[in-house]
C-alpha positions as a printed Julia matrix, in Angstrom:
261×3 Matrix{Float64}:
   3.33   -1.64   -1.19
   2.94   -4.71    1.41
   1.08   -8.42    1.07
   0.64  -10.22    4.03
  -2.18  -12.37    5.63
  -3.09  -10.18    9.03
  -5.38   -7.49    9.49
  -4.49   -8.07   13.23
  -4.0    -4.66   14.63
  -1.6    -5.5    16.53
   0.46   -7.36   13.8
   0.26   -4.13   12.09
   1.41   -2.08   14.2
   4.62   -4.41   14.85
   5.16   -4.65   11.12
   4.7    -0.68   10.64
   5.87    0.76   13.62
   8.9     2.09   12.43
   9.59    2.74    8.33
  12.68    0.0     8.22
  10.4    -2.67    6.76
   8.54   -0.33    4.3
  12.12    0.85    2.89
  12.98   -2.43    2.1
   9.96   -3.5     0.62
   9.86   -0.25   -1.53
  13.5    -0.17   -2.8
  12.98   -4.11   -3.76
  10.0    -3.01   -5.81
  11.73   -0.27   -7.7
  14.78   -2.06   -8.53
  12.85   -5.15   -9.92
   9.87   -4.06  -11.75
   9.88   -4.84  -14.86
   7.47   -1.09  -15.46
   9.97    1.39  -15.25
   7.18    4.25  -14.82
   6.81    3.06  -11.0
   3.89    1.51   -9.35
   3.86    5.22   -7.11
   3.86    7.05  -10.32
   1.12    5.78  -11.69
  -0.93    6.12   -9.01
  -0.37   10.34   -8.86
  -0.94    9.64  -12.48
  -4.65    9.13  -11.53
  -5.35   11.71   -9.2
  -7.41   14.58  -10.47
  -6.9    17.79   -8.07
  -7.63   20.73   -8.92
  -6.27   24.29   -7.76
  -7.32   25.15   -4.13
  -7.82   21.75   -2.73
  -8.35   19.61    0.12
  -7.1    16.75    0.45
  -6.65   13.7     2.87
  -4.7    10.46    3.26
  -4.94    8.24    5.38
  -2.12    5.74    6.23
   0.33    7.86    4.6
   3.2     5.68    5.78
   6.49    7.64    4.31
   4.87    9.52    1.83
   7.75    8.88   -0.5
   5.11    8.5    -3.19
   4.85   12.58   -2.7
   8.77   13.43   -3.0
   9.17   15.15   -6.2
   6.21   15.89   -6.71
   6.14   19.51   -5.43
   3.19   20.84   -8.19
   1.21   18.72   -7.04
   1.51   19.71   -3.58
   1.18   23.08   -4.12
  -2.34   22.49   -5.74
  -3.88   21.54   -2.71
  -5.23   23.93   -0.26
  -4.32   21.7     2.26
  -3.54   18.15    2.44
  -3.59   16.39    5.54
  -0.95   13.48    6.02
  -2.29   11.12    8.62
  -0.73    7.26   10.02
  -1.69    5.4    12.66
   2.64    4.96   13.62
   3.96    7.7    14.57
   7.26    6.46   13.22
   5.56    6.39    9.94
   4.92   10.11   10.35
   8.21   11.22   11.64
   9.77    9.72    8.57
   6.81   11.49    6.47
   7.57   14.68    7.94
  11.4    14.53    7.09
  10.68   13.33    3.36
   8.32   16.01    2.96
   8.92   18.55    5.32
   7.23   21.6     6.94
   4.76   23.67    4.39
   2.27   25.73    4.83
  -0.21   23.83    2.95
   0.5    20.85    4.65
  -0.55   19.06    7.79
   0.12   16.27    9.74
  -1.81   13.38   12.26
  -2.37   10.37   14.04
  -5.54    9.33   12.88
  -7.35    5.71   12.15
  -8.87    5.41    8.81
 -12.2     3.63   11.42
 -12.6     6.86   13.38
 -11.26    9.81   10.99
 -11.28   13.08   13.2
 -12.54   15.52   10.68
 -15.75   17.09   10.34
 -18.4    15.74    7.62
 -17.64   17.21    4.32
 -14.42   18.59    4.73
 -12.34   17.1     1.57
 -12.18   17.35   -1.82
 -10.15   14.02   -2.24
  -9.19   11.46    0.25
  -6.47    8.96   -0.51
  -5.94    5.38    1.07
  -3.38    3.47   -0.82
  -1.99   -0.04    0.19
  -3.76    0.14    3.65
  -7.37   -0.89    3.55
  -6.77   -4.74    3.53
  -5.52   -4.41    6.82
  -8.6    -2.57    8.73
 -10.1    -4.45   10.89
 -13.83   -3.01    9.88
 -13.31   -2.35    6.43
 -16.8    -0.65    5.97
 -16.63    1.42    8.25
 -13.56    2.68    7.04
 -15.15    3.33    3.93
 -18.4     4.76    5.38
 -15.88    7.3     7.38
 -14.17    8.22    4.33
 -17.64    8.67    2.81
 -18.25   10.74    5.48
 -15.38   13.32    5.41
 -15.54   13.55    1.39
 -17.58   16.38    0.21
 -20.17   15.3    -2.54
 -18.47   15.87   -5.44
 -15.2    14.64   -3.93
 -13.03   11.15   -5.19
 -11.94    8.75   -3.26
  -8.48    7.32   -4.38
  -7.55    3.59   -2.93
  -4.83    1.28   -4.3
  -4.38   -2.19   -3.73
  -3.17   -5.42   -4.89
  -5.08   -8.26   -6.42
  -5.39  -12.59   -5.99
  -3.04  -13.17   -8.41
   0.41  -11.97   -7.07
   4.14  -13.11   -6.39
   2.88  -14.08   -2.88
   0.86  -17.06   -3.83
   4.03  -18.26   -6.11
   6.28  -18.06   -2.76
   3.9   -19.86   -1.03
   3.87  -22.53   -3.22
   7.94  -22.88   -3.84
   8.24  -22.97   -0.02
   5.5   -25.07    0.41
   3.28  -23.35    3.15
  -0.46  -23.66    3.63
  -2.93  -23.48    6.52
  -1.28  -21.98    9.4
   1.95  -20.45    7.5
  -0.02  -18.78    4.78
  -2.99  -17.02    5.28
  -3.18  -14.93    2.29
  -5.07  -11.4     3.29
  -7.52  -10.61    0.41
  -9.69   -8.33    3.08
  -9.61   -5.94    0.07
  -8.36   -6.64   -3.42
  -8.95   -5.8    -6.82
 -11.13   -8.87   -7.08
 -13.45   -7.86   -4.4
 -12.82   -3.98   -3.06
 -15.57   -2.87   -5.99
 -18.01   -4.8    -4.46
 -16.94   -3.67   -0.67
 -16.96   -0.1    -2.33
 -20.22    0.22   -4.12
 -21.93   -0.11   -0.8
 -21.7     3.28   -0.5
 -20.51    4.82   -3.2
 -22.55    5.07   -6.94
 -19.47    5.58   -9.39
 -16.09    2.58   -8.74
 -14.15    2.49  -11.58
 -10.96   -0.12  -11.01
  -7.74    0.53  -12.88
  -5.3    -2.19  -13.3
  -1.37   -1.52  -13.4
   0.49   -3.9   -15.17
   3.81   -5.12  -13.54
   6.36   -8.14  -12.29
   9.27   -8.36  -11.06
  12.53   -9.64  -13.05
  15.04  -10.3   -10.05
  18.53  -10.59  -10.78
  20.23  -11.21   -7.09
  18.96  -14.01   -4.93
  20.13  -11.95   -1.86
  17.94   -9.01   -2.54
  14.73  -11.44   -2.41
  15.56  -13.0     0.98
  16.19   -9.55    2.66
  12.42   -9.0     1.21
  11.06  -11.9     2.02
  12.22  -11.36    5.52
  10.53   -8.26    5.95
   7.28   -9.51    5.73
   5.72  -10.48    9.09
   2.92  -12.6     7.19
   5.57  -15.07    5.71
   6.83  -15.83    8.91
   7.2   -19.44    8.13
   9.83  -18.52    5.61
  11.6   -16.06    8.02
  12.45  -18.32   10.48
  14.33  -20.51    7.77
  17.88  -20.4     7.41
  19.07  -18.06    4.87
  20.9   -21.21    2.99
  17.97  -22.89    2.62
  15.96  -19.41    1.6
  18.75  -19.25   -0.79
  18.76  -23.29   -1.91
  15.08  -22.99   -2.63
  15.0   -19.87   -4.28
  17.84  -21.12   -6.68
  15.48  -24.12   -7.23
  13.59  -22.05   -9.53
  15.76  -19.66  -10.95
  16.89  -19.48  -14.4
  20.61  -18.3   -15.51
  19.82  -16.62  -12.15
  17.66  -14.46  -12.26
  13.68  -14.87  -10.69
  10.21  -13.88  -12.51
   7.53  -13.23  -10.0
   3.61  -12.01  -11.3
   2.45   -8.78   -9.91
  -1.59   -7.44   -9.59
  -1.79   -4.16   -8.61
  -4.56   -1.44   -9.63
  -6.61    1.35   -8.18
 -10.34    2.25   -7.44
 -11.77    5.41   -8.06
 -14.55    5.92   -6.26
 -17.43    9.23   -6.35
């Protein structure tokens, strides 16, 4: 999961060319999120996948969310995992493996390389805010989705920890341009231009960070916070410690999912 400032295609390719940075961010959230159910588990709990369904995920990343959920994968007649990054797809293959009912493909949500009415469910998690033409991407999802199909798309809200960090590091203007292209606050309006029924579900969570060095590593994995990355490590540590209490830092998180029919 990532909160950033840019949906510029080149910036996105740079940040997601390999799974290294994403793995750092996933591990960080796994370790310090107060809701131990897990965001990935919660996302999957929203899915209603019937036996024999054809499912497409765009921007699948490492596909780690599917690991340990063989029962859900087995329900699918075909689970098609796609991403724009060959590096991500390679990691997805390693995580999920070769299976008769799982396919991998390079794909752009703005030009999905599948026929109309091909899928019973389409998934796009934590990626729509990166899409240069979101409206086009949503229309493409509707095109490949069957009439009784469901579109699941998770994203973040506008009241999140990056805004707090920007305040701590006195970032503004060019140094901090939050990506609010598709959030829990404005996503519903964009989706309702194509889908009749759009339901917004929020995931309750926060961060309780007990190791400041881990937060420093996390910040260095975010291209969007380059102004922080460019600071010396001891300066980053000094600012973070200033906002800690007994060596811990509390930060808000706001995430959720739209279920569209």
